N, CA, C and O atoms as a DFTB+ gen file, in Angstrom:
744 C
 N C O
     1  1     -33.481     -23.246       1.366
     2  2     -32.661     -22.606       2.387
     3  2     -31.885     -21.457       1.753
     4  3     -31.207     -21.645       0.743
     5  1     -31.980     -20.305       2.327
     6  2     -31.345     -19.109       1.770
     7  2     -29.938     -18.946       2.319
     8  3     -29.699     -19.168       3.506
     9  1     -28.993     -18.551       1.442
    10  2     -27.618     -18.316       1.853
    11  2     -27.534     -16.961       2.544
    12  3     -27.772     -15.923       1.927
    13  1     -27.192     -16.980       3.833
    14  2     -27.141     -15.732       4.597
    15  2     -25.722     -15.225       4.792
    16  3     -25.503     -14.231       5.485
    17  1     -24.754     -15.909       4.178
    18  2     -23.368     -15.468       4.330
    19  2     -23.148     -14.133       3.625
    20  3     -23.742     -13.850       2.584
    21  1     -22.294     -13.338       4.212
    22  2     -22.018     -11.999       3.705
    23  2     -20.935     -12.037       2.625
    24  3     -19.895     -12.677       2.781
    25  1     -21.215     -11.331       1.525
    26  2     -20.207     -11.165       0.486
    27  2     -19.228     -10.107       0.975
    28  3     -19.629      -9.017       1.384
    29  1     -17.941     -10.438       0.930
    30  2     -16.899      -9.520       1.384
    31  2     -15.633      -9.778       0.578
    32  3     -15.557     -10.734      -0.194
    33  1     -14.657      -8.927       0.763
    34  2     -13.386      -9.094       0.077
    35  2     -12.637     -10.264       0.701
    36  3     -12.310     -10.244       1.887
    37  1     -12.372     -11.271      -0.100
    38  2     -11.664     -12.472       0.357
    39  2     -10.273     -12.471      -0.279
    40  3     -10.119     -12.100      -1.442
    41  1      -9.274     -12.884       0.476
    42  2      -7.903     -12.919      -0.026
    43  2      -7.427     -14.359      -0.107
    44  3      -7.453     -15.095       0.879
    45  1      -6.993     -14.747      -1.296
    46  2      -6.435     -16.081      -1.519
    47  2      -4.969     -15.927      -1.913
    48  3      -4.628     -15.096      -2.755
    49  1      -4.114     -16.725      -1.303
    50  2      -2.690     -16.734      -1.647
    51  2      -2.380     -18.074      -2.297
    52  3      -2.843     -19.118      -1.836
    53  1      -1.598     -18.042      -3.367
    54  2      -1.267     -19.252      -4.114
    55  2       0.226     -19.340      -4.340
    56  3       0.909     -18.323      -4.461
    57  1       0.721     -20.545      -4.395
    58  2       2.056     -20.829      -4.917
    59  2       1.845     -21.618      -6.195
    60  3       1.136     -22.625      -6.198
    61  1       2.461     -21.162      -7.291
    62  2       2.281     -21.812      -8.587
    63  2       3.634     -22.009      -9.258
    64  3       4.608     -21.322      -8.950
    65  1       3.669     -22.969     -10.185
    66  2       4.874     -23.145     -10.988
    67  2       5.096     -21.890     -11.816
    68  3       4.148     -21.325     -12.360
    69  1       6.333     -21.458     -11.912
    70  2       6.690     -20.273     -12.681
    71  2       6.881     -20.682     -14.134
    72  3       7.994     -20.980     -14.568
    73  1       5.773     -20.693     -14.884
    74  2       5.830     -21.079     -16.288
    75  2       4.802     -20.285     -17.084
    76  3       3.852     -19.734     -16.529
    77  1       5.009     -20.240     -18.384
    78  2       4.137     -19.463     -19.260
    79  2       2.692     -19.951     -19.186
    80  3       2.425     -21.152     -19.175
    81  1       1.763     -18.986     -19.135
    82  2       0.347     -19.305     -19.203
    83  2      -0.352     -19.539     -17.877
    84  3      -1.579     -19.629     -17.839
    85  1       0.395     -19.639     -16.792
    86  2      -0.228     -19.947     -15.500
    87  2      -1.147     -18.820     -15.043
    88  3      -2.257     -19.079     -14.579
    89  1      -0.701     -17.575     -15.168
    90  2      -1.525     -16.451     -14.715
    91  2      -2.831     -16.372     -15.507
    92  3      -3.889     -16.126     -14.929
    93  1      -2.766     -16.578     -16.814
    94  2      -3.998     -16.522     -17.606
    95  2      -4.908     -17.704     -17.294
    96  3      -6.130     -17.567     -17.339
    97  1      -4.338     -18.849     -16.982
    98  2      -5.130     -20.022     -16.617
    99  2      -5.924     -19.747     -15.333
   100  3      -7.097     -20.107     -15.230
   101  1      -5.278     -19.114     -14.372
   102  2      -5.939     -18.790     -13.106
   103  2      -7.007     -17.724     -13.324
   104  3      -8.117     -17.846     -12.806
   105  1      -6.683     -16.683     -14.083
   106  2      -7.665     -15.629     -14.353
   107  2      -8.876     -16.180     -15.092
   108  3     -10.007     -15.794     -14.797
   109  1      -8.652     -17.080     -16.051
   110  2      -9.768     -17.693     -16.786
   111  2     -10.658     -18.506     -15.856
   112  3     -11.879     -18.501     -16.015
   113  1     -10.070     -19.201     -14.891
   114  2     -10.862     -19.982     -13.941
   115  2     -11.836     -19.075     -13.188
   116  3     -13.019     -19.393     -13.067
   117  1     -11.334     -17.941     -12.680
   118  2     -12.205     -17.001     -11.969
   119  2     -13.306     -16.490     -12.897
   120  3     -14.464     -16.398     -12.489
   121  1     -12.961     -16.161     -14.123
   122  2     -13.930     -15.651     -15.083
   123  2     -14.996     -16.703     -15.397
   124  3     -16.187     -16.392     -15.408
   125  1     -14.582     -17.934     -15.648
   126  2     -15.524     -19.012     -15.963
   127  2     -16.508     -19.254     -14.824
   128  3     -17.669     -19.586     -15.061
   129  1     -16.045     -19.087     -13.595
   130  2     -16.905     -19.339     -12.433
   131  2     -17.709     -18.104     -12.033
   132  3     -18.463     -18.145     -11.061
   133  1     -17.552     -17.005     -12.777
   134  2     -18.369     -15.816     -12.558
   135  2     -17.870     -14.875     -11.474
   136  3     -18.657     -14.116     -10.908
   137  1     -16.577     -14.911     -11.175
   138  2     -16.004     -14.039     -10.154
   139  2     -15.137     -12.973     -10.803
   140  3     -14.383     -13.253     -11.735
   141  1     -15.250     -11.752     -10.303
   142  2     -14.403     -10.663     -10.766
   143  2     -13.241     -10.517      -9.794
   144  3     -13.454     -10.381      -8.589
   145  1     -12.029     -10.543     -10.301
   146  2     -10.848     -10.351      -9.460
   147  2     -10.731      -8.863      -9.162
   148  3     -10.667      -8.045     -10.079
   149  1     -10.701      -8.512      -7.878
   150  2     -10.583      -7.109      -7.469
   151  2      -9.127      -6.640      -7.540
   152  3      -8.851      -5.569      -8.081
   153  1      -8.187      -7.436      -6.998
   154  2      -6.759      -7.158      -7.142
   155  2      -6.029      -8.471      -7.380
   156  3      -6.474      -9.539      -6.959
   157  1      -4.896      -8.363      -8.067
   158  2      -4.103      -9.528      -8.446
   159  2      -2.641      -9.104      -8.399
   160  3      -2.234      -8.202      -9.130
   161  1      -1.853      -9.743      -7.551
   162  2      -0.419      -9.432      -7.470
   163  2       0.360     -10.743      -7.569
   164  3       0.020     -11.729      -6.915
   165  1       1.398     -10.743      -8.386
   166  2       2.219     -11.937      -8.570
   167  2       3.682     -11.539      -8.524
   168  3       4.067     -10.476      -9.011
   169  1       4.489     -12.406      -7.933
   170  2       5.915     -12.118      -7.875
   171  2       6.720     -13.336      -7.462
   172  3       6.179     -14.376      -7.085
   173  1       8.022     -13.170      -7.546
   174  2       8.964     -14.244      -7.249
   175  2       8.918     -14.635      -5.764
   176  3       8.516     -13.846      -4.910
   177  1       9.332     -15.849      -5.489
   178  2       9.476     -16.349      -4.124
   179  2      10.939     -16.688      -3.885
   180  3      11.802     -16.383      -4.709
   181  1      11.206     -17.315      -2.762
   182  2      12.567     -17.746      -2.454
   183  2      13.041     -18.841      -3.408
   184  3      14.240     -19.105      -3.499
   185  1      12.108     -19.481      -4.121
   186  2      12.411     -20.520      -5.098
   187  2      12.149     -19.951      -6.494
   188  3      11.010     -19.592      -6.793
   189  1      13.177     -19.856      -7.368
   190  2      12.976     -19.243      -8.688
   191  2      11.969     -19.982      -9.576
   192  3      11.497     -19.408     -10.558
   193  1      11.632     -21.210      -9.268
   194  2      10.665     -21.965     -10.056
   195  2       9.235     -21.787      -9.583
   196  3       8.316     -22.389     -10.138
   197  1       9.039     -20.956      -8.552
   198  2       7.711     -20.793      -7.953
   199  2       7.344     -19.316      -7.881
   200  3       8.167     -18.480      -7.507
   201  1       6.111     -19.002      -8.240
   202  2       5.566     -17.650      -8.147
   203  2       4.492     -17.631      -7.072
   204  3       3.711     -18.574      -6.946
   205  1       4.456     -16.548      -6.297
   206  2       3.395     -16.364      -5.303
   207  2       2.392     -15.373      -5.876
   208  3       2.771     -14.325      -6.400
   209  1       1.119     -15.708      -5.772
   210  2       0.039     -14.866      -6.267
   211  2      -0.892     -14.552      -5.099
   212  3      -1.242     -15.433      -4.313
   213  1      -1.284     -13.292      -4.999
   214  2      -2.292     -12.891      -4.030
   215  2      -3.472     -12.331      -4.813
   216  3      -3.309     -11.427      -5.632
   217  1      -4.661     -12.870      -4.557
   218  2      -5.866     -12.476      -5.280
   219  2      -6.913     -12.020      -4.272
   220  3      -7.188     -12.714      -3.293
   221  1      -7.494     -10.853      -4.519
   222  2      -8.651     -10.386      -3.765
   223  2      -9.875     -10.547      -4.654
   224  3      -9.864     -10.140      -5.815
   225  1     -10.928     -11.141      -4.106
   226  2     -12.164     -11.364      -4.845
   227  2     -13.340     -11.138      -3.899
   228  3     -13.263     -11.468      -2.716
   229  1     -14.425     -10.576      -4.424
   230  2     -15.640     -10.414      -3.631
   231  2     -16.407     -11.732      -3.650
   232  3     -16.817     -12.208      -4.709
   233  1     -16.596     -12.316      -2.469
   234  2     -17.298     -13.599      -2.376
   235  2     -17.713     -13.836      -0.928
   236  3     -17.164     -13.237      -0.003
   237  1     -18.687     -14.714      -0.749
   238  2     -18.992     -15.150       0.605
   239  2     -18.030     -16.289       0.957
   240  3     -17.272     -16.745       0.100
   241  1     -18.056     -16.742       2.189
   242  2     -17.116     -17.779       2.639
   243  2     -17.270     -19.071       1.835
   244  3     -16.276     -19.710       1.490
   245  1     -18.504     -19.452       1.540
   246  2     -18.754     -20.680       0.781
   247  2     -18.109     -20.609      -0.607
   248  3     -17.455     -21.559      -1.039
   249  1     -18.293     -19.482      -1.305
   250  2     -17.728     -19.336      -2.645
   251  2     -16.201     -19.205      -2.617
   252  3     -15.529     -19.649      -3.549
   253  1     -15.652     -18.606      -1.568
   254  2     -14.187     -18.543      -1.445
   255  2     -13.623     -19.956      -1.298
   256  3     -12.612     -20.290      -1.916
   257  1     -14.267     -20.775      -0.490
   258  2     -13.845     -22.174      -0.322
   259  2     -13.975     -22.934      -1.645
   260  3     -13.107     -23.735      -1.991
   261  1     -15.056     -22.683      -2.378
   262  2     -15.262     -23.297      -3.686
   263  2     -14.122     -22.949      -4.636
   264  3     -13.598     -23.823      -5.325
   265  1     -13.733     -21.662      -4.675
   266  2     -12.650     -21.245      -5.571
   267  2     -11.315     -21.865      -5.152
   268  3     -10.508     -22.231      -6.006
   269  1     -11.084     -21.982      -3.865
   270  2      -9.848     -22.634      -3.404
   271  2      -9.794     -24.073      -3.909
   272  3      -8.754     -24.527      -4.386
   273  1     -10.899     -24.780      -3.806
   274  2     -10.942     -26.166      -4.279
   275  2     -10.743     -26.251      -5.785
   276  3     -10.080     -27.169      -6.269
   277  1     -11.310     -25.302      -6.534
   278  2     -11.113     -25.288      -7.986
   279  2      -9.654     -24.992      -8.340
   280  3      -9.098     -25.607      -9.250
   281  1      -9.040     -24.060      -7.627
   282  2      -7.637     -23.722      -7.878
   283  2      -6.725     -24.907      -7.595
   284  3      -5.766     -25.136      -8.332
   285  1      -7.004     -25.656      -6.549
   286  2      -6.171     -26.815      -6.197
   287  2      -6.168     -27.870      -7.294
   288  3      -5.233     -28.667      -7.371
   289  1      -7.180     -27.895      -8.136
   290  2      -7.274     -28.879      -9.222
   291  2      -6.343     -28.550     -10.386
   292  3      -6.038     -29.422     -11.199
   293  1      -5.892     -27.302     -10.472
   294  2      -5.009     -26.907     -11.570
   295  2      -3.604     -27.460     -11.321
   296  3      -3.070     -27.328     -10.219
   297  1      -3.012     -28.072     -12.335
   298  2      -1.706     -28.711     -12.161
   299  2      -0.587     -27.762     -11.747
   300  3       0.233     -28.143     -10.911
   301  1      -0.511     -26.561     -12.281
   302  2       0.599     -25.695     -11.872
   303  2       0.448     -25.119     -10.463
   304  3       1.389     -24.517      -9.946
   305  1      -0.714     -25.290      -9.834
   306  2      -0.947     -24.747      -8.499
   307  2      -0.383     -25.715      -7.462
   308  3      -0.802     -26.869      -7.372
   309  1       0.572     -25.221      -6.686
   310  2       1.206     -26.031      -5.652
   311  2       0.496     -25.917      -4.310
   312  3       0.431     -26.882      -3.548
   313  1      -0.036     -24.726      -4.027
   314  2      -0.639     -24.488      -2.721
   315  2      -1.637     -23.337      -2.822
   316  3      -1.442     -22.399      -3.595
   317  1      -2.704     -23.418      -2.034
   318  2      -3.703     -22.352      -1.949
   319  2      -4.038     -22.159      -0.480
   320  3      -4.231     -23.126       0.257
   321  1      -4.104     -20.903      -0.063
   322  2      -4.455     -20.615       1.328
   323  2      -5.371     -19.405       1.373
   324  3      -5.187     -18.439       0.633
   325  1      -6.350     -19.472       2.243
   326  2      -7.297     -18.392       2.483
   327  2      -6.737     -17.558       3.611
   328  3      -6.549     -18.069       4.715
   329  1      -6.465     -16.290       3.367
   330  2      -5.898     -15.412       4.384
   331  2      -6.998     -14.545       4.990
   332  3      -7.913     -14.106       4.294
   333  1      -6.895     -14.309       6.281
   334  2      -7.882     -13.470       6.963
   335  2      -7.200     -12.234       7.523
   336  3      -5.999     -12.245       7.793
   337  1      -7.967     -11.177       7.695
   338  2      -7.445      -9.918       8.225
   339  2      -6.930     -10.082       9.656
   340  3      -6.015      -9.370      10.069
   341  1      -7.504     -11.001      10.401
   342  2      -7.085     -11.209      11.793
   343  2      -5.706     -11.846      11.917
   344  3      -4.978     -11.569      12.870
   345  1      -5.342     -12.698      10.957
   346  2      -4.112     -13.475      11.092
   347  2      -3.045     -13.126      10.061
   348  3      -2.009     -13.788      10.000
   349  1      -3.284     -12.096       9.250
   350  2      -2.350     -11.789       8.167
   351  2      -2.030     -10.303       8.116
   352  3      -2.733      -9.472       8.692
   353  1      -0.953      -9.995       7.412
   354  2      -0.517      -8.622       7.181
   355  2      -0.787      -8.315       5.709
   356  3      -0.407      -9.089       4.830
   357  1      -1.442      -7.185       5.440
   358  2      -1.820      -6.790       4.085
   359  2      -1.165      -5.455       3.745
   360  3      -1.127      -4.550       4.579
   361  1      -0.650      -5.328       2.527
   362  2      -0.080      -4.060       2.083
   363  2      -0.334      -3.860       0.595
   364  3      -0.471      -4.816      -0.169
   365  1      -0.394      -2.582       0.206
   366  2      -0.437      -2.161      -1.188
   367  2       0.646      -1.113      -1.381
   368  3       1.152      -0.541      -0.416
   369  1       0.990      -0.870      -2.620
   370  2       1.922       0.203      -2.929
   371  2       1.278       1.082      -3.996
   372  3       0.565       0.599      -4.875
   373  1       1.549       2.398      -3.898
   374  2       1.006       3.324      -4.882
   375  2       2.067       4.366      -5.241
   376  3       2.782       4.866      -4.372
   377  1       2.156       4.683      -6.528
   378  2       2.896       5.837      -7.016
   379  2       1.849       6.897      -7.344
   380  3       0.841       6.599      -7.986
   381  1       2.084       8.128      -6.906
   382  2       1.166       9.229      -7.213
   383  2       1.988      10.392      -7.762
   384  3       2.888      10.901      -7.094
   385  1       1.668      10.805      -8.988
   386  2       2.317      11.969      -9.586
   387  2       1.327      13.125      -9.494
   388  3       0.227      13.061     -10.042
   389  1       1.740      14.196      -8.783
   390  2       0.850      15.340      -8.589
   391  2       1.473      16.604      -9.176
   392  3       2.692      16.739      -9.282
   393  1       0.592      17.515      -9.548
   394  2       1.032      18.809     -10.052
   395  2       1.610      19.609      -8.892
   396  3       0.965      19.764      -7.854
   397  1       2.819      20.114      -9.070
   398  2       3.493      20.917      -8.041
   399  2       4.311      21.985      -8.755
   400  3       5.541      21.943      -8.758
   401  1       3.607      22.945      -9.361
   402  2       4.259      23.927     -10.220
   403  2       4.615      25.230      -9.525
   404  3       5.119      26.155     -10.162
   405  1       4.358      25.312      -8.224
   406  2       4.785      26.492      -7.462
   407  2       5.496      26.013      -6.191
   408  3       5.311      24.877      -5.755
   409  1       6.294      26.882      -5.617
   410  2       6.996      26.537      -4.382
   411  2       6.047      26.229      -3.244
   412  3       6.281      25.304      -2.467
   413  1       4.976      27.002      -3.143
   414  2       3.995      26.786      -2.073
   415  2       3.309      25.432      -2.220
   416  3       3.155      24.690      -1.250
   417  1       2.904      25.124      -3.443
   418  2       2.238      23.842      -3.708
   419  2       3.199      22.677      -3.426
   420  3       2.807      21.676      -2.826
   421  1       4.444      22.814      -3.858
   422  2       5.455      21.772      -3.633
   423  2       5.639      21.539      -2.131
   424  3       5.681      20.391      -1.688
   425  1       5.750      22.612      -1.345
   426  2       5.904      22.483       0.110
   427  2       4.702      21.802       0.747
   428  3       4.864      20.977       1.646
   429  1       3.489      22.141       0.290
   430  2       2.280      21.519       0.828
   431  2       2.270      20.012       0.555
   432  3       1.948      19.218       1.439
   433  1       2.621      19.629      -0.661
   434  2       2.654      18.204      -1.017
   435  2       3.696      17.476      -0.173
   436  3       3.431      16.384       0.331
   437  1       4.873      18.069      -0.016
   438  2       5.935      17.436       0.774
   439  2       5.494      17.264       2.229
   440  3       5.746      16.217       2.824
   441  1       4.847      18.263       2.805
   442  2       4.375      18.160       4.190
   443  2       3.347      17.040       4.348
   444  3       3.412      16.263       5.300
   445  1       2.408      16.961       3.418
   446  2       1.407      15.891       3.489
   447  2       2.047      14.514       3.266
   448  3       1.675      13.540       3.921
   449  1       3.001      14.439       2.349
   450  2       3.711      13.181       2.133
   451  2       4.397      12.733       3.417
   452  3       4.379      11.548       3.749
   453  1       5.000      13.673       4.141
   454  2       5.659      13.339       5.406
   455  2       4.670      12.828       6.439
   456  3       4.983      11.893       7.176
   457  1       3.491      13.415       6.509
   458  2       2.472      12.957       7.458
   459  2       2.095      11.500       7.176
   460  3       1.905      10.717       8.106
   461  1       1.987      11.140       5.902
   462  2       1.622       9.780       5.509
   463  2       2.833       8.837       5.454
   464  3       2.683       7.644       5.192
   465  1       4.025       9.376       5.703
   466  2       5.279       8.622       5.588
   467  2       5.510       8.108       4.167
   468  3       6.047       7.021       3.957
   469  1       5.090       8.919       3.207
   470  2       5.366       8.619       1.805
   471  2       6.732       9.198       1.464
   472  3       7.215      10.103       2.144
   473  1       7.345       8.682       0.425
   474  2       8.637       9.183      -0.032
   475  2       8.456       9.913      -1.354
   476  3       7.655       9.506      -2.195
   477  1       9.195      10.981      -1.526
   478  2       9.253      11.677      -2.808
   479  2      10.320      10.946      -3.626
   480  3      11.484      10.900      -3.227
   481  1       9.930      10.379      -4.761
   482  2      10.893       9.589      -5.546
   483  2      11.279      10.248      -6.862
   484  3      12.207       9.802      -7.537
   485  1      10.555      11.327      -7.230
   486  2      10.917      12.039      -8.445
   487  2      10.442      13.485      -8.322
   488  3       9.344      13.757      -7.837
   489  1      11.288      14.397      -8.768
   490  2      10.983      15.825      -8.712
   491  2      11.266      16.413     -10.083
   492  3      12.316      16.164     -10.675
   493  1      10.311      17.202     -10.586
   494  2      10.546      17.982     -11.800
   495  2      10.092      19.409     -11.515
   496  3       9.624      19.702     -10.414
   497  1      10.223      20.283     -12.479
   498  2       9.807      21.669     -12.285
   499  2       8.300      21.796     -12.041
   500  3       7.846      22.761     -11.426
   501  1       7.534      20.822     -12.524
   502  2       6.079      20.949     -12.464
   503  2       5.380      19.818     -11.701
   504  3       4.168      19.881     -11.492
   505  1       6.128      18.779     -11.280
   506  2       5.484      17.639     -10.624
   507  2       6.335      17.087      -9.483
   508  3       7.547      17.291      -9.427
   509  1       5.667      16.391      -8.590
   510  2       6.312      15.553      -7.575
   511  2       5.686      14.166      -7.694
   512  3       4.476      14.035      -7.881
   513  1       6.517      13.141      -7.586
   514  2       6.011      11.770      -7.587
   515  2       6.334      11.151      -6.245
   516  3       7.477      11.167      -5.787
   517  1       5.279      10.593      -5.613
   518  2       5.403       9.979      -4.292
   519  2       5.229       8.470      -4.405
   520  3       4.598       7.969      -5.335
   521  1       5.795       7.762      -3.448
   522  2       5.518       6.336      -3.309
   523  2       5.110       6.104      -1.862
   524  3       5.677       6.688      -0.939
   525  1       4.116       5.242      -1.682
   526  2       3.616       4.920      -0.357
   527  2       3.281       3.442      -0.304
   528  3       2.695       2.891      -1.236
   529  1       3.653       2.815       0.781
   530  2       3.259       1.436       1.047
   531  2       2.447       1.444       2.331
   532  3       2.842       2.046       3.330
   533  1       1.300       0.762       2.289
   534  2       0.462       0.707       3.483
   535  2      -0.770      -0.126       3.250
   536  3      -0.940      -0.730       2.191
   537  1      -1.638      -0.154       4.259
   538  2      -2.893      -0.879       4.092
   539  2      -3.807      -0.086       3.158
   540  3      -3.518       1.060       2.813
   541  1      -4.899      -0.705       2.761
   542  2      -5.778      -0.097       1.764
   543  2      -6.315       1.258       2.217
   544  3      -6.450       2.171       1.403
   545  1      -6.623       1.399       3.498
   546  2      -7.155       2.660       4.005
   547  2      -6.128       3.782       3.891
   548  3      -6.473       4.908       3.532
   549  1      -4.869       3.479       4.196
   550  2      -3.813       4.490       4.110
   551  2      -3.585       4.912       2.658
   552  3      -3.441       6.100       2.368
   553  1      -3.551       3.941       1.755
   554  2      -3.350       4.241       0.335
   555  2      -4.519       5.072      -0.189
   556  3      -4.313       6.064      -0.888
   557  1      -5.737       4.672       0.145
   558  2      -6.910       5.438      -0.298
   559  2      -6.915       6.833       0.320
   560  3      -7.328       7.795      -0.327
   561  1      -6.464       6.948       1.556
   562  2      -6.424       8.237       2.239
   563  2      -5.498       9.232       1.570
   564  3      -5.861      10.393       1.380
   565  1      -4.289       8.778       1.208
   566  2      -3.359       9.724       0.567
   567  2      -3.850      10.106      -0.828
   568  3      -3.649      11.239      -1.265
   569  1      -4.485       9.179      -1.521
   570  2      -5.035       9.505      -2.843
   571  2      -6.103      10.585      -2.700
   572  3      -6.125      11.546      -3.469
   573  1      -6.978      10.431      -1.728
   574  2      -8.042      11.421      -1.515
   575  2      -7.460      12.800      -1.207
   576  3      -7.921      13.804      -1.749
   577  1      -6.451      12.850      -0.341
   578  2      -5.815      14.127       0.025
   579  2      -5.108      14.749      -1.185
   580  3      -5.209      15.954      -1.415
   581  1      -4.400      13.929      -1.948
   582  2      -3.621      14.451      -3.078
   583  2      -4.501      14.930      -4.237
   584  3      -4.015      15.626      -5.128
   585  1      -5.767      14.573      -4.239
   586  2      -6.672      15.054      -5.276
   587  2      -6.786      16.576      -5.242
   588  3      -7.113      17.201      -6.251
   589  1      -6.518      17.165      -4.087
   590  2      -6.531      18.637      -3.963
   591  2      -5.421      19.286      -4.793
   592  3      -5.496      20.476      -5.100
   593  1      -4.398      18.519      -5.155
   594  2      -3.242      19.056      -5.871
   595  2      -3.209      18.642      -7.340
   596  3      -2.186      18.812      -8.004
   597  1      -4.294      18.108      -7.847
   598  2      -4.401      17.641      -9.220
   599  2      -3.466      16.457      -9.481
   600  3      -2.315      16.618      -9.887
   601  1      -3.997      15.289      -9.236
   602  2      -3.259      14.053      -9.529
   603  2      -3.165      13.906     -11.040
   604  3      -4.173      13.958     -11.746
   605  1      -1.947      13.722     -11.525
   606  2      -1.713      13.545     -12.956
   607  2      -1.696      12.080     -13.350
   608  3      -2.062      11.719     -14.469
   609  1      -1.262      11.229     -12.405
   610  2      -1.169       9.799     -12.717
   611  2      -1.057       9.008     -11.425
   612  3      -0.452       9.457     -10.452
   613  1      -1.659       7.810     -11.435
   614  2      -1.558       6.876     -10.306
   615  2      -1.203       5.500     -10.852
   616  3      -1.749       5.068     -11.868
   617  1      -0.297       4.823     -10.183
   618  2      -0.015       3.408     -10.440
   619  2      -0.107       2.711      -9.089
   620  3       0.661       3.009      -8.174
   621  1      -1.050       1.782      -8.969
   622  2      -1.337       1.142      -7.683
   623  2      -1.256      -0.370      -7.845
   624  3      -1.810      -0.935      -8.788
   625  1      -0.561      -1.019      -6.915
   626  2      -0.463      -2.472      -6.977
   627  2      -1.716      -3.100      -6.391
   628  3      -2.549      -2.431      -5.780
   629  1      -1.820      -4.392      -6.595
   630  2      -2.819      -5.152      -5.870
   631  2      -2.306      -5.418      -4.466
   632  3      -1.189      -5.041      -4.111
   633  1      -3.130      -6.065      -3.688
   634  2      -2.775      -6.411      -2.314
   635  2      -1.753      -7.536      -2.321
   636  3      -1.872      -8.487      -3.093
   637  1      -0.754      -7.426      -1.463
   638  2       0.099      -8.556      -1.129
   639  2      -0.128      -8.834       0.350
   640  3      -0.311      -7.911       1.143
   641  1      -0.116     -10.093       0.711
   642  2      -0.421     -10.461       2.089
   643  2       0.398     -11.674       2.492
   644  3       0.768     -12.506       1.664
   645  1       0.668     -11.751       3.779
   646  2       1.398     -12.885       4.340
   647  2       0.883     -13.099       5.757
   648  3       0.512     -12.146       6.441
   649  1       0.864     -14.347       6.190
   650  2       0.369     -14.638       7.530
   651  2       1.360     -14.179       8.592
   652  3       2.572     -14.177       8.380
   653  1       0.818     -13.796       9.720
   654  2       1.650     -13.416      10.865
   655  2       2.254     -14.673      11.496
   656  3       1.742     -15.780      11.329
   657  1       3.352     -14.475      12.223
   658  2       3.948     -15.571      12.984
   659  2       4.599     -16.622      12.112
   660  3       5.100     -16.318      11.029
   661  1       4.591     -17.857      12.581
   662  2       5.311     -18.931      11.891
   663  2       4.475     -19.660      10.851
   664  3       5.002     -20.543      10.174
   665  1       3.199     -19.332      10.692
   666  2       2.360     -19.977       9.680
   667  2       2.863     -19.608       8.286
   668  3       3.294     -18.479       8.054
   669  1       2.807     -20.566       7.361
   670  2       3.239     -20.334       5.979
   671  2       2.172     -20.806       5.008
   672  3       1.190     -21.439       5.396
   673  1       2.380     -20.492       3.759
   674  2       1.440     -20.872       2.706
   675  2       1.603     -22.338       2.292
   676  3       0.727     -22.887       1.623
   677  1       2.695     -22.969       2.673
   678  2       2.956     -24.329       2.220
   679  2       1.787     -25.240       2.552
   680  3       1.360     -25.339       3.703
   681  1       1.280     -25.899       1.526
   682  2       0.087     -26.723       1.615
   683  2       0.469     -28.143       1.226
   684  3       0.973     -28.370       0.126
   685  1       0.243     -29.073       2.091
   686  2       0.621     -30.464       1.828
   687  2      -0.558     -31.286       1.323
   688  3      -0.539     -32.513       1.414
   689  1      -1.594     -30.619       0.787
   690  2      -2.800     -31.333       0.393
   691  2      -2.656     -32.056      -0.947
   692  3      -3.472     -32.922      -1.261
   693  1      -1.643     -31.722      -1.741
   694  2      -1.448     -32.419      -3.014
   695  2      -0.491     -33.590      -2.811
   696  3       0.423     -33.536      -1.988
   697  1      -0.725     -34.636      -3.576
   698  2       0.130     -35.811      -3.457
   699  2       1.507     -35.534      -4.050
   700  3       1.645     -34.778      -5.013
   701  1       2.503     -36.147      -3.471
   702  2       3.864     -36.022      -3.979
   703  2       3.918     -36.548      -5.402
   704  3       3.348     -37.597      -5.699
   705  1       4.596     -35.832      -6.281
   706  2       4.736     -36.253      -7.662
   707  2       3.668     -35.701      -8.578
   708  3       3.823     -35.752      -9.798
   709  1       2.593     -35.177      -8.027
   710  2       1.514     -34.652      -8.853
   711  2       1.986     -33.501      -9.722
   712  3       1.452     -33.285     -10.810
   713  1       2.984     -32.759      -9.254
   714  2       3.465     -31.594      -9.991
   715  2       4.309     -31.977     -11.191
   716  3       4.646     -31.116     -12.003
   717  1       4.657     -33.241     -11.323
   718  2       5.471     -33.678     -12.451
   719  2       4.633     -33.958     -13.677
   720  3       5.183     -34.249     -14.739
   721  1       3.309     -33.880     -13.562
   722  2       2.428     -34.132     -14.676
   723  2       2.754     -33.194     -15.838
   724  3       2.828     -31.977     -15.662
   725  1       2.945     -33.763     -17.012
   726  2       3.182     -32.962     -18.189
   727  2       4.614     -32.481     -18.327
   728  3       4.926     -31.761     -19.276
   729  1       5.495     -32.856     -17.408
   730  2       6.875     -32.444     -17.483
   731  2       7.721     -33.649     -17.873
   732  3       7.299     -34.796     -17.727
   733  1       8.885     -33.378     -18.356
   734  2       9.782     -34.453     -18.761
   735  2      10.351     -35.131     -17.529
   736  3      11.261     -34.607     -16.885
   737  1       9.824     -36.273     -17.209
   738  2      10.272     -37.034     -16.039
   739  2      10.787     -38.374     -16.510
   740  3      10.103     -39.067     -17.263
   741  1      11.972     -38.752     -16.086
   742  2      12.545     -40.039     -16.490
   743  2      12.022     -41.158     -15.653
   744  3      12.400     -42.311     -15.857
């Protein structure tokens, strides 16, 4: 039987213990299973002991489910959720430093930044640096336009995503107390 599922960009959101080595443990899991991480974003949550990670990976639905199950087996992983474009909000952030060494060029960059609702965050005699937050198409669009002005540097985050409405990432699939494994518990 041939697998007819389509390979596409899949987004997985995780809650993990905020401790040394967790990010490399997760990255190694993807590598061992033969998956390339397309984007990876990690940051603090409302709980200082927990980090939220958003991972984009190219996979079909079956392999995305497989990776979720593998991630749930890792002790520092508290929760894993598969996010879809229909039910979630996705954003990226990009810094773009462009050459703007004349008044005319500077004005053109500022006008285009305004169209994209980007902000100018740094100005020098020869450059302008913009910041933009948006979906992947918007970020890619401003990069393409700014190439006309000689992009000097780009810093782009991975995707961050959150579900719409009252749905949350909290996953009750792990047994209570499982997270105490390997920790000093009296």
